[in-house]
C-alpha positions in Angstrom: 8.7 -30.9 8.9 7.9 -27.2 8.9 10.1 -24.2 9.1 8.7 -21.1 10.9 10.7 -18.1 9.5 10.4 -14.6 8.3 12.4 -11.4 7.8 15.8 -11.1 9.3 19.3 -12.5 9.1 18.8 -15.8 11.0 15.9 -17.0 8.8 17.9 -15.9 5.8 20.9 -18.0 6.9 18.7 -21.1 7.1 17.1 -20.4 3.7 20.5 -20.1 2.0 21.7 -23.3 3.7 18.6 -25.2 2.6 19.0 -23.8 -1.0 22.6 -25.0 -1.0 21.4 -28.5 0.0 18.5 -28.5 -2.4 16.1 -28.9 0.6 12.5 -27.8 0.3 10.3 -27.6 3.4 6.8 -26.2 4.1 7.3 -22.8 5.6 5.2 -20.6 7.9 6.0 -16.9 7.6 6.0 -15.2 11.0 5.1 -11.5 10.7 6.8 -9.5 13.4 4.8 -6.4 12.6 1.7 -8.2 13.5 3.3 -9.6 16.6 2.8 -13.2 15.5 6.1 -14.1 17.2 4.4 -13.1 20.5 1.2 -15.1 20.0 0.5 -17.9 22.6 0.7 -20.4 19.8 4.1 -19.4 18.6 5.5 -19.0 22.1 4.7 -22.7 22.6 7.2 -23.4 19.9 9.8 -20.9 21.1 9.4 -19.2 24.5 11.9 -16.5 23.4 9.6 -15.5 20.6 12.3 -15.7 18.0 12.7 -17.3 14.5 13.6 -19.5 12.8 12.0 -22.6 14.4 12.1 -26.1 12.9 9.3 -28.4 13.8 10.0 -32.1 13.1 7.3 -34.6 12.1 7.3 -36.1 15.6 6.8 -32.7 17.2 10.4 -32.1 18.2 11.3 -28.4 18.1 14.7 -27.1 17.2 15.5 -23.4 17.5 18.6 -21.3 16.7 19.7 -21.0 13.1 23.0 -22.9 13.3 21.3 -25.7 15.3 18.7 -26.1 12.6 21.4 -26.1 9.9 23.3 -28.8 11.9 20.2 -31.0 11.9 19.8 -30.5 8.2 23.4 -31.3 7.6 23.0 -34.6 9.4 19.8 -35.5 7.5 21.1 -34.2 4.2 24.9 -34.6 4.2 25.5 -33.6 0.6 27.0 -31.2 -0.2 28.8 -30.9 3.1 28.6 -27.4 4.6 30.2 -28.1 8.0 33.3 -29.8 6.8 34.2 -33.4 5.9 36.8 -34.4 8.5 38.1 -33.4 12.0 40.3 -30.6 10.7 37.8 -29.1 8.2 34.9 -29.3 10.7 37.0 -27.5 13.3 38.0 -24.8 10.8 34.4 -24.3 9.7 33.3 -24.1 13.3 36.1 -21.6 14.1 35.2 -19.4 11.2 31.5 -19.5 11.7 32.1 -18.5 15.4 34.5 -15.7 14.3 31.9 -14.4 11.8 29.2 -14.4 14.5 31.2 -12.9 17.3 33.5 -10.5 15.5 31.2 -9.1 12.7 27.6 -10.3 13.2 27.5 -9.2 16.8 29.0 -5.8 16.0 26.5 -5.0 13.2 23.7 -6.5 15.2 24.4 -4.2 18.2 23.9 -1.2 16.0 20.4 -2.4 15.1 19.5 -3.6 18.6 20.4 -0.3 20.2 18.9 2.1 17.6 15.8 0.6 16.0 12.4 1.1 17.6 11.6 -2.5 16.7 13.9 -3.7 19.5 13.2 -1.1 22.2 11.0 -3.6 24.1 13.6 -6.3 24.0 16.4 -4.5 25.8 17.5 -1.2 27.3 19.0 0.7 24.3 22.2 2.7 24.5 22.5 4.8 21.3 26.1 5.8 22.2 27.1 2.2 22.4 25.5 1.7 19.0 27.5 4.5 17.5 30.7 3.0 18.9 29.8 -0.3 17.3 29.0 1.4 14.0 32.4 3.0 14.0 34.0 -0.4 14.7 32.4 -2.2 11.8 35.0 -1.2 9.1 37.8 -2.4 11.5 36.1 -5.8 11.8 35.9 -6.1 8.0 39.6 -4.9 7.7 40.6 -7.8 10.1 38.8 -10.3 7.8 40.5 -8.7 4.7 43.9 -9.4 6.3 42.8 -13.0 7.0 41.8 -13.5 3.4 45.1 -12.1 2.1 46.3 -15.7 1.5 44.0 -15.9 -1.5 41.8 -18.8 -0.3 38.4 -18.6 -2.0 36.3 -19.2 1.2 36.6 -18.4 4.9 37.4 -22.0 6.0 39.5 -22.9 2.9 38.7 -24.2 -0.5 35.1 -25.1 0.1 32.0 -23.0 0.6 30.5 -23.5 4.1 28.1 -22.2 6.7 30.8 -19.8 7.8 30.5 -18.1 4.4 26.7 -18.0 4.8 27.0 -16.3 8.2 29.6 -13.8 7.1 27.8 -13.1 3.8 24.6 -12.4 5.7 26.6 -10.0 7.9 27.4 -8.0 4.8 23.8 -8.0 3.8 22.7 -6.9 7.3 25.3 -4.2 7.4 24.1 -2.8 4.1 20.6 -2.7 5.4 21.7 -0.4 8.2 24.1 1.8 6.1 27.3 -0.1 7.0 28.7 -1.3 3.6 31.9 -3.3 3.4 34.6 -0.7 2.6 35.5 -0.8 -1.2 39.2 -0.6 -0.3 39.1 -4.1 1.2 39.8 -6.0 -2.0 40.2 -9.4 -0.4 36.8 -9.2 1.3 35.2 -7.7 -1.7 36.4 -10.6 -3.9 35.1 -13.1 -1.4 31.8 -11.2 -1.0 31.3 -11.2 -4.8 32.0 -14.9 -4.9 29.4 -15.6 -2.3 26.8 -13.3 -3.7 27.2 -14.8 -7.2 25.9 -18.2 -6.0 22.3 -18.8 -7.1 21.4 -19.6 -3.4 22.0 -16.0 -2.4 18.4 -15.1 -3.4 16.9 -17.8 -1.2 
């Protein structure tokens, strides 16, 4: 197998996931600034020109970070990061989706609509980006209220892909000047717990 990856939150999610599993794979670094993601060779792997991409030994291609993580969960089930039974799997899925749709998308829209890097991908609306930027603290405040019950991780007692996704949201927000508000003590405790894991530096 080979993982095509590079800078950015989605590759980071997969690297953290792999580190939690103790998985080591050959990696090919795709340099966006050299337009390697737009090369004919790479577009054969992913027509959207996005990373990460997992190429299996038989040539099968899997794109999208969570899909790659699901494959790795199936082939390396320990430790479980998508839950262990019907209820825990549903809760992990729920929280991972919430992290993606409520926080990740909001932070991501700021970058998509302000950075020159993305100007060829979509029509940018800076005013929309500013609205999203102002909404980010409210999104974290929502999560702070959700974590007020004292549970250690988003989906319960066990670390999961939902924590990876939300943790990377925090990392991405910092990169664009949108830190988690210090007053949100429940989120701050959770964030410190996630970042203290050795896998954070994957």
